[in-house]
C-alpha angles and dihedrals in degrees: 000000000000126000135178114196137171112224106225137176115248093232096176093052092051093047089050090052100041120124127210117268110272096026106112128198113247119227117233125194114260116236089238135085138197121234123192112239101177139340138207135211107185119183103183110123090161090062103030110025089149107029115191140158101019121188138179123232126218091257091057098255125131138240122202124179120211115208096190097053092029090231137141108220122201115200127179126238090275093052097255114142110249099178145337124223134190123012132181115319148083100255130100111303093010129115137208103181118003107200099172142002140189127196122212114205091232090068104267117129119192117204129191111210110186097185092052088038095223144100116234126198109203113189105207091190101049094026095229131140130209120177132181136171121292108226114239109266146096136251088038111188129183130207132179118220128164091266094056139271123340117210121194127178143139113257114242088229098071118173099017088162124043122219106199104288093342124089114200120226123206135217109191124199121200134179122217115205108211090197100056096021089230124139119208131184111227106167141031124191115196123200136183111239099183127046089007115210113247092242100054127107113238091233106154090113099029120136121227124215114195135205125203096267091056091256108139142192124223139166137192112256095240140090097281121113101232135119123177128213109201131186109207092200097056099017086229109159126202120192117214110199145144110209113208097036104126121225114249118249121228114238124232091255091051090048089052091049086052093053091049092052088051092051092050091047091049092051091048095048104029092231122124112246101180104144123127118264117255118261095223139037125252107269098236130039090188144334137197143157124249132217090282096054093253122144117239109196115191103214127206114240135189118287112284097020125111118261114249137199122229106210125204134185116247085260091059098256114146108244099181145277134283130188115227119244116293095245093044125106103169149002112253107170139010128199123166107298095352133092127194115208127192109229126220114260127186090199111076090207094055117084110196128184141155133211116221134194119219105231123198 
C-alpha cells in the first residue's frame, strides 16, 4: 500500500463555517469526566535524571525512559524500581542517542536511536530485544497500533525533484510488523517547501496521532484552529475546528522567556538566532483520539489559566470542553480510555504523574 497525497486546507469548509469578527465561540461543559486511577511520586535522580516518554503497562506498572543515561526503567505500581534496561553503548539493547520512544501497554518499548541508526524494541516482560535499521530522516516519531509499530519521519533527501521554482518535501509513514519483521511504507505526504501554495498546511513539524485502522490526526503547529483526520487508504479528510475561538497572545514575560531560550540555543549551537518572538501561542499543546474515536484537543490558554481539552465526536462535532486535573501540566501517554498526566513538582528530583480514567 503506497500513497502520495498533497496536504491541503479545505478552504470552502472554513469559509462556510467562518464567523464574523468579534463573534466568539462559547465553551460548553463536556458530558465526560476524568477520574484518577493511580499516581506516582518517584524520587530517583540516580535512575531517571532526565525522565522522558513514560507509559503505563496493562498490569499497572510504569515505564520511564531516561535520555541522559539512555535507559528504559520499569517501576511497579508503587513507584519502586523493578529493572533497568539499556544504557550507553552500541551493542544489542544499548543506546547512544535516544530521540524518541513509544510504550506499548503489553510491555514492548520502541526506541529510536539516531546515533546507532536503529530502532530497538525492548520487551520488558519477556526480556527480549529486536532491532532494525532506522531509515535516514529527521523528526522520527513512533506510534503503537494493533497492527504493529508506525514510524514517521522526514527523509534527509528533501526535494530530490524540482518542480519549477518549488521544491517538494516528504513525510514518509511506515509500518513495522513485529511478527514477520517486515517494514512497509504505506503513506507518503508531499509538501511544497518553496513558494508555498496558499492552501497548504505548513506541516514540516506536524505531529501525527494514529488510530488502529491507520487513520491519523494532524495539525499545523501554528495559531490556526484546525486538526485534520486523514484516512490513508481512501485519502478522505475531515476537518475539526471551532470558528470564533481567538488565539492566545504571549505575555511580555513569556516573550522574554522565548528570547532567553533562543539565546541559550544560540550559545550551544553557535548559530545566530535573532528573530523576533511570536506574538501568539501555538493553538494546540497536543491532541489524540480515545477508545470511542473522539478527538481530545489540548488547547493553549492564557498564562496562569488551567489547560483545557476541547472534545469532538468522531464526526467532528464539538462535544464540549474539560479542564485537565489541577496538578497536571502535560499529557504524557494515552491508552484506550486512560490518560497519563505529568504533575507539577517544585522538586526537580521528584517526578510526579497521575493515571486517569475517562468516564462517560
